[in-house]
Each structure stands twice: as structure tokens, then as C-alpha cells.
KOLPA-280954 format. One record per residue (C-alpha): z, x, y; residue in three letters. Coordinates in steps of 0.02 Angstrom, whole numbers, plus 50000, padded with zeros to 5 digits. Layout:
KOLPA-280954
     Z     X     Y rest
     Z     X     Y  ALA
...
***
This chain:
KOLPA-280954
     Z     X     Y rest
 50000 50000 50001  MET
 49950 50073 50168  SER
 50026 50057 50339  SER
 49955 50090 50512  LYS
 50046 50214 50622  TYR
 50026 50255 50807  LEU
 50111 50409 50872  PHE
 50159 50406 51055  HIS
 50146 50582 51126  LEU
 50178 50610 51311  SER
 50111 50744 51431  ASN
 49931 50742 51370  PHE
 49794 50746 51497  PHE
 49699 50605 51409  THR
 49752 50458 51311  GLU
 49653 50427 51150  VAL
 49690 50311 51007  GLN
 49667 50302 50819  CYS
 49743 50222 50666  LEU
 49822 50329 50535  ILE
 49829 50270 50355  SER
 49969 50331 50245  THR
 50047 50289 50077  SER
 50209 50189 50075  ALA
 50354 50283 50147  ILE
 50470 50354 50018  HIS
 50581 50509 50001  HIS
 50451 50644 50020  GLY
 50331 50722 50142  ARG
 50178 50638 50216  HIS
 50044 50729 50320  ASN
 49965 50631 50460  PHE
 49804 50677 50554  VAL
 49745 50581 50704  GLY
 49732 50560 50891  LYS
 49867 50501 51004  VAL
 49900 50355 51118  THR
 50023 50300 51249  GLY
 50148 50159 51234  GLY
 50334 50137 51207  ILE
 50403 49975 51143  PHE
 50559 49883 51074  ALA
 50652 49998 50957  GLN
 50740 50004 50795  GLN
 50816 50156 50718  SER
 50807 50235 50547  CYS
 50853 50402 50473  ASN
 50713 50523 50477  VAL
 50681 50705 50513  SER
 50522 50767 50592  VAL
 50446 50938 50612  SER
 50286 50995 50693  CYS
 50184 51097 50571  ARG
 50032 51157 50669  THR
 49923 51104 50812  THR
 49734 51107 50825  SER
 49673 51061 50999  VAL
 49494 51002 51025  THR
 49413 50956 51188  PRO
 49468 50779 51150  PHE
 49651 50833 51123  LYS
 49646 50794 50936  ARG
 49804 50847 50851  LEU
 49857 50887 50676  LEU
 50018 50786 50680  CYS
 50183 50831 50598  PRO
 50248 50806 50427  THR
 50373 50664 50410  LEU
 50522 50656 50298  THR
 50615 50494 50274  VAL
 50788 50505 50199  ASN
 50953 50415 50182  ASN
 51053 50566 50237  ALA
 51140 50567 50405  THR
 51078 50738 50452  THR
 50936 50689 50565  SER
 50885 50528 50649  GLN
 50731 50474 50746  PHE
 50696 50310 50831  SER
 50562 50204 50757  VAL
 50474 50076 50868  PHE
 50400 49918 50789  HIS
 50256 49812 50860  ILE
 50197 49674 50744  ASN
 50153 49767 50583  GLU
 50130 49936 50660  SER
 50259 50073 50681  VAL
 50267 50182 50838  VAL
 50361 50346 50837  PHE
 50420 50435 50992  GLY
 50358 50604 51052  ASN
 50368 50712 50899  ILE
 50230 50841 50933  CYS
 50211 50954 51079  ARG
 50044 50986 51169  ARG
 50042 51171 51115  PHE
 50053 51254 50948  PRO
 50224 51249 50867  CYS
 50298 51424 50835  THR
 50455 51376 50738  SER
 50553 51230 50666  GLN
 50680 51253 50805  THR
 50544 51242 50933  ASP
 50467 51077 50879  CYS
 50599 50979 50788  GLU
 50659 50821 50874  GLN
 50821 50745 50821  GLN
 50867 50581 50901  VAL
 51010 50465 50866  SER
 51068 50292 50919  ASN
 51243 50235 50972  VAL
 51308 50068 51034  THR
 51389 50085 51206  VAL
 51485 49952 51303  LYS
 51474 49982 51488  SER
 51493 49869 51642  GLY
 51510 49711 51539  GLY
 51349 49747 51445  LYS
 51309 49820 51274  THR
 51177 49953 51258  PHE
 51086 50036 51115  ASP
 51080 50211 51182  VAL
 50949 50329 51112  VAL
 50995 50509 51134  TYR
 50975 50687 51068  ARG
 51131 50784 51019  ASP
 51087 50950 50937  ILE
 51152 51124 50925  GLY
 51320 51203 50878  ASP
 51446 51062 50860  ARG
 51582 51182 50919  ASP
 51479 51256 51056  GLY
 51496 51223 51244  PRO
 51417 51058 51294  VAL
 51267 51052 51411  VAL
 51228 50874 51462  LEU
 51053 50845 51535  CYS
 51012 50680 51621  ILE
 50836 50630 51661  HIS
 50752 50557 51814  GLY
 50635 50409 51835  ALA
 50524 50379 51744  PRO
 50573 50501 51612  ALA
 50669 50525 51448  SER
 50766 50655 51342  HIS
 50594 50735 51309  LYS
 50594 50807 51483  ASP
 50713 50943 51420  PHE
 50621 50986 51260  THR
 50548 51148 51329  SER
 50719 51224 51372  ILE
 50796 51170 51206  THR
 50757 51323 51096  PRO
 50834 51449 51220  SER
 50992 51345 51239  LEU
 51011 51319 51052  LEU
 50985 51504 51018  ASP
 51133 51536 51138  ALA
 51248 51424 51037  GLY
 51244 51275 51156  VAL
 51274 51096 51104  ARG
 51138 51005 51199  LEU
 51155 50816 51235  ILE
 51015 50720 51319  THR
 51039 50532 51334  PRO
 50910 50405 51389  ASN
 50942 50279 51529  PHE
 50886 50101 51495  PRO
 50716 50045 51560  GLY
 50609 50195 51516  TYR
 50561 50162 51339  GLY
 50706 50209 51229  TYR
 50881 50144 51269  SER
 50895 49959 51286  ASP
 51018 49817 51324  ILE
 51082 49725 51173  ILE
 51194 49603 51262  GLU
 51208 49563 51446  GLY
 51095 49538 51595  ASP
 50975 49668 51671  SER
 51019 49846 51713  PHE
 51030 49866 51903  SER
 50983 50053 51912  PHE
 51115 50081 52044  SER
 51197 50256 52042  VAL
 51366 50174 52016  GLU
 51305 50084 51859  GLU
 51215 50238 51796  LYS
 51368 50342 51821  SER
 51475 50221 51723  GLN
 51344 50216 51587  TYR
 51350 50403 51562  ILE
 51542 50403 51562  GLN
 51548 50266 51432  ASP
 51412 50349 51327  PHE
 51511 50513 51320  LEU
 51667 50413 51269  LEU
 51565 50328 51132  ALA
 51509 50492 51054  ILE
 51679 50577 51074  GLY
 51641 50699 51215  ILE
 51778 50729 51343  ASN
 51718 50889 51420  ARG
 51550 50951 51481  VAL
 51526 51133 51526  ALA
 51365 51108 51625  VAL
 51294 50944 51691  LEU
 51107 50964 51722  VAL
 51021 50826 51824  ALA
 50833 50817 51857  HIS
 50748 50720 51997  SER
 50820 50542 52017  ALA
 50968 50593 51910  ALA
 51026 50702 52059  GLY
 51099 50550 52144  ALA
 51179 50494 51983  THR
 51254 50668 51956  ALA
 51332 50674 52128  SER
 51403 50500 52096  GLN
 51473 50563 51928  LEU
 51556 50706 52017  CYS
 51638 50580 52135  ALA
 51691 50462 51994  ASP
 51749 50579 51859  ALA
 51806 50757 51823  ASP
 51738 50789 51648  PHE
 51613 50921 51702  MET
 51648 51106 51735  ASP
 51489 51134 51837  SER
 51331 51044 51896  VAL
 51149 51096 51918  ILE
 51023 50995 52019  PHE
 50841 51023 51974  ILE
 50719 50948 52097  SER
 50854 50824 52133  GLY
 50840 50680 52252  MET
 50987 50661 52370  ASN
 51030 50645 52555  LEU
 50871 50549 52612  ARG
 50710 50469 52554  SER
 50587 50594 52479  HIS
 50402 50585 52501  ARG
 50367 50468 52353  THR
 50509 50349 52398  ALA
 50452 50299 52569  LYS
 50470 50178 52648  PRO
 50622 50115 52556  GLN
 50610 49939 52630  TRP
 50443 49921 52542  LEU
 50523 49965 52374  PHE
 50663 49839 52410  ALA
 50537 49704 52448  LEU
 50432 49745 52294  ALA
 50588 49742 52185  SER
 50630 49564 52247  LYS
 50451 49506 52217  LEU
 50450 49577 52039  ILE
 50612 49483 52000  LEU
 50544 49323 52076  ASN
 50483 49202 51940  PRO
 50332 49153 52043  ILE
 50273 49320 52112  SER
 50337 49426 51967  GLY
 50184 49401 51856  ALA
 50069 49463 51994  ILE
 50178 49611 52039  MET
 50188 49666 51858  LYS
 49999 49680 51858  ARG
 49983 49758 52031  VAL
 50121 49890 52030  ILE
 50086 49998 51871  PRO
 49914 50057 51928  PRO
 49993 50119 52089  LEU
 50085 50255 51998  ARG
 49978 50382 52094  VAL
 50093 50348 52242  PHE
 50239 50410 52136  PHE
 50161 50581 52120  GLY
 50039 50517 51987  ASN
 50175 50532 51856  VAL
 50112 50529 51674  LYS
 50194 50390 51577  VAL
 50157 50318 51405  GLY
 50189 50141 51464  ASN
 50140 50113 51646  PRO
 50255 49962 51657  SER
 50407 50076 51669  VAL
 50345 50107 51847  ILE
 50419 49935 51885  LEU
 50592 50005 51848  ASN
 50558 50152 51965  VAL
 50534 50023 52102  VAL
 50701 49944 52060  HIS
 50784 50117 52056  GLU
 50722 50174 52226  VAL
 50765 50004 52300  ALA
 50945 50023 52238  GLU
 50976 50194 52313  VAL
 51099 50206 52455  SER
 51054 50368 52541  TRP
 51212 50371 52653  PRO
 51317 50350 52499  LYS
 51219 50486 52405  SER
 51242 50604 52553  LYS
 51430 50562 52561  TYR
 51446 50607 52375  ASN
 51370 50776 52408  VAL
 51491 50802 52554  GLU
 51632 50764 52430  LEU
 51559 50888 52311  LEU
 51565 51021 52446  ARG
 51751 50995 52466  LYS
 51781 51019 52279  SER
 51793 51184 52186  SER
 51658 51134 52061  LEU
 51523 51268 52036  PRO
 51356 51203 52092  VAL
 51177 51262 52080  MET
 51033 51183 52175  VAL
 50856 51219 52113  ILE
 50693 51172 52202  GLY
 50509 51213 52205  SER
 50398 51247 52355  GLU
 50255 51156 52258  SER
 50351 50997 52220  ASP
 50243 50852 52270  ARG
 50372 50721 52225  ILE
 50538 50780 52301  VAL
 50496 50906 52436  GLU
 50586 51074 52436  VAL
 50657 51036 52606  ALA
 50779 50914 52524  ILE
 50843 51050 52407  ALA
 50867 51165 52555  LYS
 50958 51029 52653  GLU
 51073 51003 52504  LYS
 51105 51189 52497  MET
 51156 51183 52681  ASP
 51273 51035 52650  LEU
 51354 51127 52505  LEU
 51378 51286 52607  GLY
 51246 51387 52510  ILE
 51175 51524 52624  ASP
 50989 51539 52610  HIS
 50993 51726 52631  HIS
 51142 51777 52528  TYR
 51159 51641 52397  ASP
 50979 51595 52351  VAL
 50872 51678 52221  LEU
 50683 51664 52251  TYR
 50553 51669 52112  PHE
 50367 51700 52138  ASN
 50227 51599 52057  GLU
 50245 51698 51897  ASP
 50429 51658 51884  GLY
 50483 51833 51935  VAL
 50634 51852 52054  PRO
 50569 51928 52213  VAL
 50720 51908 52331  SER
 50902 51910 52299  GLY
 51013 52013 52183  ASP
 51012 51932 52010  ILE
 51180 52001 51954  GLU
 51263 51958 52119  ASP
 51186 51784 52111  HIS
 51261 51753 51937  LYS
 51434 51779 52005  ALA
 51421 51648 52145  LYS
 51500 51480 52108  PRO
 51385 51400 52239  ARG
 51205 51457 52233  ARG
 51025 51406 52257  GLY
 50859 51444 52174  VAL
 50686 51419 52247  ILE
 50525 51437 52143  PHE
 50362 51468 52234  GLU
 50264 51368 52102  LYS
 50308 51251 51959  GLY
 50299 51080 52037  GLY
 50427 50945 52005  HIS
 50461 50979 51820  TYR
 50526 51156 51829  LEU
 50611 51138 51660  GLN
 50435 51123 51590  LYS
 50338 51245 51698  SER
 50471 51381 51696  HIS
 50576 51340 51537  PRO
 50634 51517 51507  ASP
 50694 51542 51685  GLU
 50780 51370 51695  ILE
 50866 51401 51526  ALA
 50925 51571 51589  MET
 50997 51492 51746  LEU
 51092 51361 51644  ILE
 51161 51497 51530  LEU
 51212 51601 51683  ASP
 51310 51450 51746  MET
 51385 51427 51576  LEU
 51448 51608 51575  LYS
 51525 51584 51745  LEU
 51624 51429 51696  VAL
 51679 51509 51529  GLU
 51760 51659 51616  LYS
***
């Protein structure tokens, strides 16, 4: 008996589609060959382990997809998404050849979390040394745990326990009971706190926040004290960035989306406009609707106030930005450095387009509890464009807090 499988793989330059026939799933390995397509849908979880075997790239981005092992053990879990009679798996291959099992393996789990009067099915990755220092990475919008895949091997090799949860609304985590998720930083902060409680984590050595998660991270720092340090990568804070202007328009669009009369029209009109959000690549364009809600919910004065509170604390902080960021301009990173008391001459390390430090003393920089990093190139997703350098900076912060 055969089944049809679609593999959703993000970060490809083109989206192509095919159907893959396989034998019935049983305890064993099955090889799949096919093209890839976008799309993330309602989820169910099952125990699986996935590894990327090899990659063969053609001009049409064909891919020799990974082997799949289905088992009843609790060692490795991956979320399976069902649509009608088809099964859709998450991003389990990378768009470049795999070099090792560690490099390509994706291990994803589910946990039920009660937060803010709602119940969530939280999909997250928790890998690495169970006794190692915890690095918690929270994603922006639209994004997922996969945004941190490129830095994973270096962190795991250093003995880190890496935890990357998914916020609701972007294809993985979902609401089981309760009304809609508001996307406010207060609700997202509580969501992360309750998630950590659910998986038994009471201490985080390094909190890493990318993009929109920057506002959530500063709210977390104001709400809780479970983290020993925080790193902002291309983080939004302080004021509207170039792809979140004007905010009143986002607020209006959010209300129209939620309106039963205008909602159907807005749900057709908004997704194609993702070019205005920096032309972000998403598997399911409808998640752009949740970006609208998220931007509409941000209180920039409150976000700035949280950064001011952070300055008064003794928490080690690193702010990372890119001169070539077309989504959150580097000026915002520099303003945050100013607000945190980070001196642009003495406390900031500058990297050229090749990721080589060109200004600033590296060893001196490592010893500073408050510091900044500016990359000449790399765009908004520095953890993807400069994975080795970002992993190194995270490990440098980890060494500082472990002293």
C-alpha cells in the first residue's frame, strides 16, 4: 500500500512540487527522492528520527531527500502534519550537502503548555548535552526553530543544550484550547516562561533573540530572572523599523483581518504583499497575516522602557546588527547599544563582509559584559549567513557567565 508524501523545505529559491510514493511505514528505513514544495499545516506528532543522507542539486533544485526511520522509542521526535490523506513533514533537509549526522539531523518534540488561560501544543527542539548549559533561542516573525539550524552543530560540539521553541501562528505550535493568540510581547513572554516550566528548565545561561523576538526578550528580562545573559540578533526594539511602518496601517489591517466581513478579502490581499516585509521567504504565505497582528500589537514606548530597565540591571548583554539588514536597519542596533551604555569605539567588534574582525580587540571584547557586534554584510539572518561567527559569539558569552 502506498502513501503520498510532501516534504516542506524552507529557504529554497524556488518552490517546486512532486508526489513521492513509498511503501507502508514500518520499523525500518525508507529512501525518498523528489522535489520540494512549500506549505505548513495542522499538526500531529509521532516518534520519528530523520537524517539527511546526501544532496544532489540540479538547476531546478531537485533534492535527494533523507532517509526516514519510524520507531516507538522516545529518543527522537518529529512533527508530522496531515492534510486529507497526505502527510507533510517539516524542514528535514538543508539546501546544501550534508556533511554529518550532527549537521543535518532534526529532532523535534511536542509538549502541552498552559499559558494565559489557553492550552498550547508547543513544537520545539531540545537537543545536546542534557547536563550542559542551556542556550534558549527564540525566533522572530515569520520564522521557526529552523532559523537556528545553521548554528546548531557548533553549539552542540561545545556541549551546549540547545532549546528552540516555536511561537504559535507560524506553522508549528498551535492552540488546543482557548481563543486566539494576541502576539503581544506580554503574552509571548508568559508563553516562554510557561513553556520552560513545562519542560523543567529553571535556568538559561544565554537567551538568544532574533528579529521580532528582540521585543519579547526585553519583556522577558523585565518579567523574569531565569536568564544569565541575553543576545539580540537583528532585534527590533525602541521604534518602528523600515518594514514595520507605518504602524497605524498595520493596526488597521489587523482589525480588518479579524472583521468577519472584510476578513476574507484581507486574507487574499495581504499574503502577496510579503515583499513589503523584506520579501521574507515563507512556506505558507498566510503566516504573513500573523506578522500584521504582531506588528500591530507592539508598543514601542513599552519596548524602549524595557531596554532602559535592562540597562539598570547587571545582566550581560550583547547587541548584534548588520549594515546590510534590509528589514531591521542597523541604526536600531546602534541606538540600542547607546541606550545600554555600549560604547561604539571601545565595546563594539566590527566584522567585514567575509566575517573577519577588522576593528576591536577580540580578547578584550570577550571580557565585556555589555558589548556590540556589527557585521558589514550578512543581511537580517546573521545566524544563517555567518553561523560560525554567531556561534562563536554565543559561546563567548557563555564562557563569560560561567566564570
